[in-house]
C-alpha positions as CSV (number, residue, x, y, z in Angstrom):
1,M,0.0,0.1,0.0
2,E,1.0,3.6,-1.3
3,I,0.2,6.5,1.4
4,L,0.7,9.9,1.1
5,L,0.7,12.0,3.9
6,V,-0.8,15.6,3.5
7,R,-1.3,18.4,6.2
8,H,-3.9,20.5,6.0
9,G,-4.5,23.5,4.7
10,Q,-3.4,27.1,6.3
11,A,-5.9,27.2,9.1
12,G,-6.5,30.7,11.0
13,K,-4.4,30.9,14.6
14,P,-6.5,29.1,17.4
15,D,-9.2,31.9,18.7
16,A,-11.5,30.2,21.2
17,A,-13.9,33.8,20.9
18,A,-14.6,33.0,17.3
19,Y,-13.9,28.8,17.7
20,P,-14.4,27.5,21.0
21,D,-14.0,24.0,19.7
22,D,-11.0,24.4,17.6
23,D,-12.3,21.1,15.7
24,L,-14.3,24.2,14.3
25,R,-11.5,26.1,12.9
26,P,-11.6,26.4,8.9
27,L,-8.9,26.9,7.1
28,T,-8.6,30.3,5.9
29,P,-10.0,32.2,2.0
30,K,-5.6,31.7,1.3
31,G,-5.2,28.2,3.0
32,R,-7.9,27.1,0.4
33,K,-6.4,28.8,-2.2
34,E,-2.7,27.7,-1.8
35,F,-4.0,24.1,-1.3
36,K,-6.3,24.1,-4.4
37,R,-2.5,24.5,-6.1
38,A,-0.8,21.9,-3.9
39,G,-4.4,19.9,-5.1
40,K,-2.7,20.1,-8.5
41,G,0.6,19.3,-8.2
42,L,-0.4,16.4,-5.8
43,R,-2.5,15.2,-8.9
44,R,0.5,15.1,-11.0
45,L,2.4,12.8,-8.1
46,R,-0.4,10.6,-7.2
47,P,-3.2,10.4,-9.6
48,E,-3.8,7.0,-8.7
49,T,-5.1,8.1,-5.1
50,E,-8.4,6.1,-4.5
51,K,-9.4,7.0,-1.2
52,I,-8.5,10.0,1.0
53,L,-9.2,9.6,5.0
54,F,-9.0,12.4,7.8
55,S,-9.6,13.6,10.9
56,P,-12.6,14.8,12.4
57,A,-11.5,18.7,12.2
58,E,-13.1,21.0,9.9
59,R,-9.7,22.2,8.3
60,T,-9.0,18.4,7.3
61,R,-12.2,18.0,6.1
62,E,-11.8,21.2,3.9
63,T,-8.4,20.2,2.9
64,A,-9.7,16.5,2.0
65,E,-12.4,18.0,0.0
66,L,-10.0,20.3,-1.9
67,L,-7.9,17.3,-2.8
68,A,-10.3,15.1,-3.7
69,R,-11.6,17.5,-6.2
70,S,-8.2,18.2,-7.9
71,L,-7.8,14.0,-8.0
72,D,-11.8,13.4,-9.4
73,L,-12.6,11.6,-6.5
74,A,-16.4,11.4,-5.2
75,E,-17.5,11.9,-1.5
76,K,-18.3,8.4,-1.2
77,D,-13.9,7.8,-1.7
78,L,-13.9,10.3,1.5
79,L,-13.6,8.7,5.1
80,E,-13.3,10.7,8.9
81,V,-11.2,8.8,10.5
82,P,-11.1,9.7,14.3
83,E,-7.8,8.5,15.2
84,L,-6.3,10.5,12.9
85,H,-7.1,13.5,15.1
86,H,-4.4,15.7,16.7
87,G,-3.5,14.6,19.9
88,V,-4.3,10.7,18.5
89,S,-1.1,8.7,19.0
90,P,0.2,7.4,16.0
91,A,-0.5,4.0,16.9
92,G,-3.5,4.5,17.4
93,A,-3.9,5.4,14.1
94,L,-1.7,2.5,12.6
95,A,-3.9,0.1,14.6
96,R,-7.3,1.8,13.0
97,L,-5.8,1.6,9.7
98,T,-4.7,-1.9,10.0
99,R,-8.4,-2.7,10.6
100,L,-9.5,-1.1,8.0
101,R,-10.1,-2.6,4.2
102,L,-7.9,0.2,2.1
103,P,-7.0,0.2,-1.2
104,R,-3.5,0.4,-2.7
105,R,-3.0,4.1,-3.0
106,V,-4.7,6.1,0.1
107,A,-4.2,9.8,1.2
108,L,-4.3,10.3,5.2
109,V,-5.4,14.6,5.8
110,G,-4.1,15.2,9.1
111,H,-2.1,17.4,11.8
112,E,1.7,18.7,12.2
113,P,3.4,16.7,13.6
114,W,0.9,13.8,14.3
């Protein structure tokens, strides 16, 4: 299996007043624009990606959707995986991924440094 690790696009700075739940913090307009450009490059590198898995945070969902459009993937090819959330150990994510029946090429959209 080939795994493409993708960090979510640029999101605004954490702001407890605007987003008491940090998982609701979205990409910035600049982050969306830059990731659309990056998605075109990823299409050239890994056009055969078959599924995109992402953490429950809004910014990773948005990034996964932008990547899916770049790779001509459908909504059914996106899968939210709680174990890709920031703060979950890599071992926890790996344990979940090994239980899933995944295609040959997948992209994981998550958080830095996880």
